[in-house]
PDB file of N, CA, C, O and CB in Angstrom:
ATOM      1  N   UNK A   1       7.750  64.261   6.689  1.00  0.00           N
ATOM      2  CA  UNK A   1       7.950  62.636   7.367  1.00  0.00           C
ATOM      3  C   UNK A   1       7.229  62.706   8.430  1.00  0.00           C
ATOM      4  O   UNK A   1       7.381  63.549   9.313  1.00  0.00           O
ATOM      5  CB  UNK A   1       9.487  62.085   7.853  1.00  0.00           C
ATOM      6  N   UNK A   2       6.186  61.602   8.413  1.00  0.00           N
ATOM      7  CA  UNK A   2       5.511  61.401   9.522  1.00  0.00           C
ATOM      8  C   UNK A   2       6.176  60.699  10.485  1.00  0.00           C
ATOM      9  O   UNK A   2       7.365  60.425  10.318  1.00  0.00           O
ATOM     10  CB  UNK A   2       4.428  60.857   9.277  1.00  0.00           C
ATOM     11  N   UNK A   3       5.581  60.364  11.476  1.00  0.00           N
ATOM     12  CA  UNK A   3       6.429  60.111  12.972  1.00  0.00           C
ATOM     13  C   UNK A   3       6.497  58.484  12.629  1.00  0.00           C
ATOM     14  O   UNK A   3       7.464  57.804  12.972  1.00  0.00           O
ATOM     15  CB  UNK A   3       5.405  60.617  14.800  1.00  0.00           C
ATOM     16  N   UNK A   4       5.469  57.997  11.983  1.00  0.00           N
ATOM     17  CA  UNK A   4       4.909  56.333  11.857  1.00  0.00           C
ATOM     18  C   UNK A   4       6.006  56.051  10.888  1.00  0.00           C
ATOM     19  O   UNK A   4       6.580  54.987  11.116  1.00  0.00           O
ATOM     20  CB  UNK A   4       3.078  55.938  11.153  1.00  0.00           C
ATOM     21  N   UNK A   5       6.450  56.736   9.855  1.00  0.00           N
ATOM     22  CA  UNK A   5       7.532  56.301   8.822  1.00  0.00           C
ATOM     23  C   UNK A   5       8.785  56.448   9.410  1.00  0.00           C
ATOM     24  O   UNK A   5       9.738  55.817   8.955  1.00  0.00           O
ATOM     25  CB  UNK A   5       7.530  57.098   7.507  1.00  0.00           C
ATOM     26  N   UNK A   6       8.914  57.218  10.388  1.00  0.00           N
ATOM     27  CA  UNK A   6      10.310  57.507  11.019  1.00  0.00           C
ATOM     28  C   UNK A   6      10.380  56.181  11.905  1.00  0.00           C
ATOM     29  O   UNK A   6      11.191  55.317  11.572  1.00  0.00           O
ATOM     30  CB  UNK A   6      10.428  59.083  11.989  1.00  0.00           C
ATOM     31  N   UNK A   7       9.642  56.003  12.914  1.00  0.00           N
ATOM     32  CA  UNK A   7       9.613  54.411  13.559  1.00  0.00           C
ATOM     33  C   UNK A   7       9.889  53.255  12.959  1.00  0.00           C
ATOM     34  O   UNK A   7      10.598  52.339  13.376  1.00  0.00           O
ATOM     35  CB  UNK A   7       8.456  54.037  13.974  1.00  0.00           C
ATOM     36  N   UNK A   8       9.131  53.364  11.683  1.00  0.00           N
ATOM     37  CA  UNK A   8       9.303  52.112  10.643  1.00  0.00           C
ATOM     38  C   UNK A   8      11.027  52.271  10.124  1.00  0.00           C
ATOM     39  O   UNK A   8      11.761  51.285  10.052  1.00  0.00           O
ATOM     40  CB  UNK A   8       7.993  52.308   9.057  1.00  0.00           C
ATOM     41  N   UNK A   9      11.489  53.684   9.793  1.00  0.00           N
ATOM     42  CA  UNK A   9      12.720  53.506   9.192  1.00  0.00           C
ATOM     43  C   UNK A   9      13.564  53.085  10.354  1.00  0.00           C
ATOM     44  O   UNK A   9      14.436  52.301   9.978  1.00  0.00           O
ATOM     45  CB  UNK A   9      13.231  54.760   8.437  1.00  0.00           C
ATOM     46  N   UNK A  10      13.612  53.379  11.851  1.00  0.00           N
ATOM     47  CA  UNK A  10      14.675  52.978  12.828  1.00  0.00           C
ATOM     48  C   UNK A  10      14.372  51.609  13.020  1.00  0.00           C
ATOM     49  O   UNK A  10      15.299  50.824  13.215  1.00  0.00           O
ATOM     50  CB  UNK A  10      14.708  53.781  14.198  1.00  0.00           C
ATOM     51  N   UNK A  11      12.928  51.127  12.986  1.00  0.00           N
ATOM     52  CA  UNK A  11      12.910  49.760  13.533  1.00  0.00           C
ATOM     53  C   UNK A  11      13.572  48.824  12.245  1.00  0.00           C
ATOM     54  O   UNK A  11      13.908  47.666  12.495  1.00  0.00           O
ATOM     55  CB  UNK A  11      11.217  49.291  14.003  1.00  0.00           C
ATOM     56  N   UNK A  12      13.720  49.299  11.053  1.00  0.00           N
ATOM     57  CA  UNK A  12      14.397  48.661   9.995  1.00  0.00           C
ATOM     58  C   UNK A  12      16.004  48.584   9.811  1.00  0.00           C
ATOM     59  O   UNK A  12      16.797  47.867   9.200  1.00  0.00           O
ATOM     60  CB  UNK A  12      13.891  49.259   8.925  1.00  0.00           C
ATOM     61  N   UNK A  13      16.064  49.835  10.766  1.00  0.00           N
ATOM     62  CA  UNK A  13      17.733  49.948  11.009  1.00  0.00           C
ATOM     63  C   UNK A  13      18.135  49.087  11.943  1.00  0.00           C
ATOM     64  O   UNK A  13      19.075  48.311  11.772  1.00  0.00           O
ATOM     65  CB  UNK A  13      18.281  51.330  11.507  1.00  0.00           C
ATOM     66  N   UNK A  14      17.523  49.157  12.882  1.00  0.00           N
ATOM     67  CA  UNK A  14      17.879  48.373  14.213  1.00  0.00           C
ATOM     68  C   UNK A  14      17.911  46.646  13.316  1.00  0.00           C
ATOM     69  O   UNK A  14      18.919  45.941  13.267  1.00  0.00           O
ATOM     70  CB  UNK A  14      16.314  48.651  15.800  1.00  0.00           C
ATOM     71  N   UNK A  15      17.018  46.407  12.906  1.00  0.00           N
ATOM     72  CA  UNK A  15      16.987  45.230  12.565  1.00  0.00           C
ATOM     73  C   UNK A  15      17.745  44.774  11.460  1.00  0.00           C
ATOM     74  O   UNK A  15      17.878  43.569  11.244  1.00  0.00           O
ATOM     75  CB  UNK A  15      15.892  44.978  12.441  1.00  0.00           C
ATOM     76  N   UNK A  16      18.258  45.659  10.735  1.00  0.00           N
ATOM     77  CA  UNK A  16      19.805  45.377   9.892  1.00  0.00           C
ATOM     78  C   UNK A  16      20.907  45.256  10.684  1.00  0.00           C
ATOM     79  O   UNK A  16      21.810  44.480  10.372  1.00  0.00           O
ATOM     80  CB  UNK A  16      20.278  46.537   8.912  1.00  0.00           C
ATOM     81  N   UNK A  17      20.955  46.032  11.829  1.00  0.00           N
ATOM     82  CA  UNK A  17      22.113  45.969  12.831  1.00  0.00           C
ATOM     83  C   UNK A  17      22.065  44.744  13.357  1.00  0.00           C
ATOM     84  O   UNK A  17      23.106  44.098  13.474  1.00  0.00           O
ATOM     85  CB  UNK A  17      22.100  46.979  13.944  1.00  0.00           C
ATOM     86  N   UNK A  18      20.786  44.209  13.776  1.00  0.00           N
ATOM     87  CA  UNK A  18      20.742  43.067  14.365  1.00  0.00           C
ATOM     88  C   UNK A  18      21.111  41.672  13.586  1.00  0.00           C
ATOM     89  O   UNK A  18      21.561  40.624  14.049  1.00  0.00           O
ATOM     90  CB  UNK A  18      19.521  43.066  14.838  1.00  0.00           C
ATOM     91  N   UNK A  19      20.747  42.040  12.184  1.00  0.00           N
ATOM     92  CA  UNK A  19      21.216  40.796  11.262  1.00  0.00           C
ATOM     93  C   UNK A  19      22.436  40.679  10.688  1.00  0.00           C
ATOM     94  O   UNK A  19      22.810  39.685  10.064  1.00  0.00           O
ATOM     95  CB  UNK A  19      20.470  40.653  10.196  1.00  0.00           C
ATOM     96  N   UNK A  20      23.358  42.106  10.964  1.00  0.00           N
ATOM     97  CA  UNK A  20      24.609  42.133  10.647  1.00  0.00           C
ATOM     98  C   UNK A  20      25.701  41.886  11.689  1.00  0.00           C
ATOM     99  O   UNK A  20      26.866  41.722  11.325  1.00  0.00           O
ATOM    100  CB  UNK A  20      24.759  43.243  10.100  1.00  0.00           C
ATOM    101  N   UNK A  21      25.303  41.853  13.144  1.00  0.00           N
ATOM    102  CA  UNK A  21      25.838  41.509  14.365  1.00  0.00           C
ATOM    103  C   UNK A  21      25.593  39.930  14.231  1.00  0.00           C
ATOM    104  O   UNK A  21      26.613  39.260  14.075  1.00  0.00           O
ATOM    105  CB  UNK A  21      25.125  42.301  15.672  1.00  0.00           C
ATOM    106  N   UNK A  22      24.458  39.304  14.268  1.00  0.00           N
ATOM    107  CA  UNK A  22      24.132  37.913  14.318  1.00  0.00           C
ATOM    108  C   UNK A  22      25.324  37.462  12.910  1.00  0.00           C
ATOM    109  O   UNK A  22      26.256  36.672  13.066  1.00  0.00           O
ATOM    110  CB  UNK A  22      22.149  37.600  14.056  1.00  0.00           C
ATOM    111  N   UNK A  23      25.099  37.959  11.990  1.00  0.00           N
ATOM    112  CA  UNK A  23      25.868  37.359  10.737  1.00  0.00           C
ATOM    113  C   UNK A  23      27.401  37.335  11.145  1.00  0.00           C
ATOM    114  O   UNK A  23      28.110  36.388  10.806  1.00  0.00           O
ATOM    115  CB  UNK A  23      25.636  38.332   9.279  1.00  0.00           C
ATOM    116  N   UNK A  24      27.965  38.556  11.987  1.00  0.00           N
ATOM    117  CA  UNK A  24      29.410  38.563  11.974  1.00  0.00           C
ATOM    118  C   UNK A  24      29.534  37.650  13.328  1.00  0.00           C
ATOM    119  O   UNK A  24      30.525  36.924  13.403  1.00  0.00           O
ATOM    120  CB  UNK A  24      30.167  40.201  12.004  1.00  0.00           C
ATOM    121  N   UNK A  25      28.744  37.644  14.224  1.00  0.00           N
ATOM    122  CA  UNK A  25      29.079  36.343  15.157  1.00  0.00           C
ATOM    123  C   UNK A  25      29.251  35.071  14.213  1.00  0.00           C
ATOM    124  O   UNK A  25      30.354  34.525  14.208  1.00  0.00           O
ATOM    125  CB  UNK A  25      27.769  36.013  16.314  1.00  0.00           C
ATOM    126  N   UNK A  26      28.315  34.609  13.481  1.00  0.00           N
ATOM    127  CA  UNK A  26      28.419  33.286  12.526  1.00  0.00           C
ATOM    128  C   UNK A  26      29.564  33.554  12.040  1.00  0.00           C
ATOM    129  O   UNK A  26      30.254  32.542  12.164  1.00  0.00           O
ATOM    130  CB  UNK A  26      27.334  32.997  11.346  1.00  0.00           C
ATOM    131  N   UNK A  27      30.153  34.395  11.540  1.00  0.00           N
ATOM    132  CA  UNK A  27      31.493  34.213  10.608  1.00  0.00           C
ATOM    133  C   UNK A  27      32.471  34.015  11.401  1.00  0.00           C
ATOM    134  O   UNK A  27      33.268  33.091  11.238  1.00  0.00           O
ATOM    135  CB  UNK A  27      31.916  35.367   9.701  1.00  0.00           C
ATOM    136  N   UNK A  28      32.539  34.915  12.421  1.00  0.00           N
ATOM    137  CA  UNK A  28      33.671  34.612  13.258  1.00  0.00           C
ATOM    138  C   UNK A  28      33.580  33.293  14.051  1.00  0.00           C
ATOM    139  O   UNK A  28      34.658  32.899  14.496  1.00  0.00           O
ATOM    140  CB  UNK A  28      33.861  35.721  14.192  1.00  0.00           C
ATOM    141  N   UNK A  29      32.460  32.512  14.321  1.00  0.00           N
ATOM    142  CA  UNK A  29      32.673  31.276  14.860  1.00  0.00           C
ATOM    143  C   UNK A  29      32.748  30.275  13.852  1.00  0.00           C
ATOM    144  O   UNK A  29      33.145  29.193  14.286  1.00  0.00           O
ATOM    145  CB  UNK A  29      31.713  30.967  15.781  1.00  0.00           C
ATOM    146  N   UNK A  30      32.426  30.318  12.359  1.00  0.00           N
ATOM    147  CA  UNK A  30      32.622  29.788  11.443  1.00  0.00           C
ATOM    148  C   UNK A  30      34.442  29.604  11.099  1.00  0.00           C
ATOM    149  O   UNK A  30      35.029  28.579  10.755  1.00  0.00           O
ATOM    150  CB  UNK A  30      31.741  30.518  10.568  1.00  0.00           C
ATOM    151  N   UNK A  31      35.051  31.087  11.355  1.00  0.00           N
ATOM    152  CA  UNK A  31      36.346  30.971  11.139  1.00  0.00           C
ATOM    153  C   UNK A  31      37.183  30.401  12.107  1.00  0.00           C
ATOM    154  O   UNK A  31      38.231  29.786  11.909  1.00  0.00           O
ATOM    155  CB  UNK A  31      36.766  32.049  10.868  1.00  0.00           C
ATOM    156  N   UNK A  32      36.630  30.656  13.175  1.00  0.00           N
ATOM    157  CA  UNK A  32      37.308  29.929  14.527  1.00  0.00           C
ATOM    158  C   UNK A  32      37.444  28.544  14.167  1.00  0.00           C
ATOM    159  O   UNK A  32      38.486  27.925  13.951  1.00  0.00           O
ATOM    160  CB  UNK A  32      36.376  30.015  15.980  1.00  0.00           C
ATOM    161  N   UNK A  33      36.279  28.147  14.132  1.00  0.00           N
ATOM    162  CA  UNK A  33      36.222  26.436  13.661  1.00  0.00           C
ATOM    163  C   UNK A  33      36.821  26.111  12.824  1.00  0.00           C
ATOM    164  O   UNK A  33      37.153  24.936  12.978  1.00  0.00           O
ATOM    165  CB  UNK A  33      35.119  25.833  13.238  1.00  0.00           C
ATOM    166  N   UNK A  34      37.259  26.625  11.745  1.00  0.00           N
ATOM    167  CA  UNK A  34      38.047  26.263  10.576  1.00  0.00           C
ATOM    168  C   UNK A  34      39.526  26.203  10.736  1.00  0.00           C
ATOM    169  O   UNK A  34      40.296  25.534  10.046  1.00  0.00           O
ATOM    170  CB  UNK A  34      37.770  27.172   9.541  1.00  0.00           C
ATOM    171  N   UNK A  35      39.897  27.160  11.956  1.00  0.00           N
ATOM    172  CA  UNK A  35      41.151  27.503  12.179  1.00  0.00           C
ATOM    173  C   UNK A  35      41.359  26.095  13.300  1.00  0.00           C
ATOM    174  O   UNK A  35      42.237  25.242  13.171  1.00  0.00           O
ATOM    175  CB  UNK A  35      41.345  29.253  12.771  1.00  0.00           C
ATOM    176  N   UNK A  36      40.561  26.120  14.132  1.00  0.00           N
ATOM    177  CA  UNK A  36      40.716  24.921  14.981  1.00  0.00           C
ATOM    178  C   UNK A  36      40.801  23.592  14.261  1.00  0.00           C
ATOM    179  O   UNK A  36      41.549  22.702  14.665  1.00  0.00           O
ATOM    180  CB  UNK A  36      39.597  24.852  15.914  1.00  0.00           C
ATOM    181  N   UNK A  37      39.858  23.431  12.950  1.00  0.00           N
ATOM    182  CA  UNK A  37      40.018  22.258  12.424  1.00  0.00           C
ATOM    183  C   UNK A  37      41.189  22.088  11.721  1.00  0.00           C
ATOM    184  O   UNK A  37      41.705  20.970  11.684  1.00  0.00           O
ATOM    185  CB  UNK A  37      39.048  21.976  11.719  1.00  0.00           C
ATOM    186  N   UNK A  38      41.856  23.347  10.967  1.00  0.00           N
ATOM    187  CA  UNK A  38      43.334  23.176  10.450  1.00  0.00           C
ATOM    188  C   UNK A  38      44.442  23.064  11.555  1.00  0.00           C
ATOM    189  O   UNK A  38      45.513  22.583  11.185  1.00  0.00           O
ATOM    190  CB  UNK A  38      43.719  24.425   9.544  1.00  0.00           C
ATOM    191  N   UNK A  39      44.347  23.359  12.557  1.00  0.00           N
ATOM    192  CA  UNK A  39      45.461  23.565  13.129  1.00  0.00           C
ATOM    193  C   UNK A  39      45.826  21.891  13.716  1.00  0.00           C
ATOM    194  O   UNK A  39      46.924  21.398  13.974  1.00  0.00           O
ATOM    195  CB  UNK A  39      45.268  24.846  14.267  1.00  0.00           C
ATOM    196  N   UNK A  40      44.418  21.271  13.799  1.00  0.00           N
ATOM    197  CA  UNK A  40      44.241  19.910  14.406  1.00  0.00           C
ATOM    198  C   UNK A  40      45.470  18.771  13.289  1.00  0.00           C
ATOM    199  O   UNK A  40      46.337  18.070  13.811  1.00  0.00           O
ATOM    200  CB  UNK A  40      42.187  19.434  14.262  1.00  0.00           C
ATOM    201  N   UNK A  41      45.278  18.833  12.008  1.00  0.00           N
ATOM    202  CA  UNK A  41      45.896  18.422  11.218  1.00  0.00           C
ATOM    203  C   UNK A  41      47.422  18.062  11.576  1.00  0.00           C
ATOM    204  O   UNK A  41      48.164  17.592  10.713  1.00  0.00           O
ATOM    205  CB  UNK A  41      45.675  19.215  10.340  1.00  0.00           C
TER     206      UNK A  41
END
């Protein structure tokens, strides 16, 4: 395995983690908003 392919793999992993974190934050925000709307009724 070459150094370049290792760097690409690491970059892809970091990008995947970034997307996962962003998605988790978005989900948490959406859930929080849904709970807030629900409790306002």
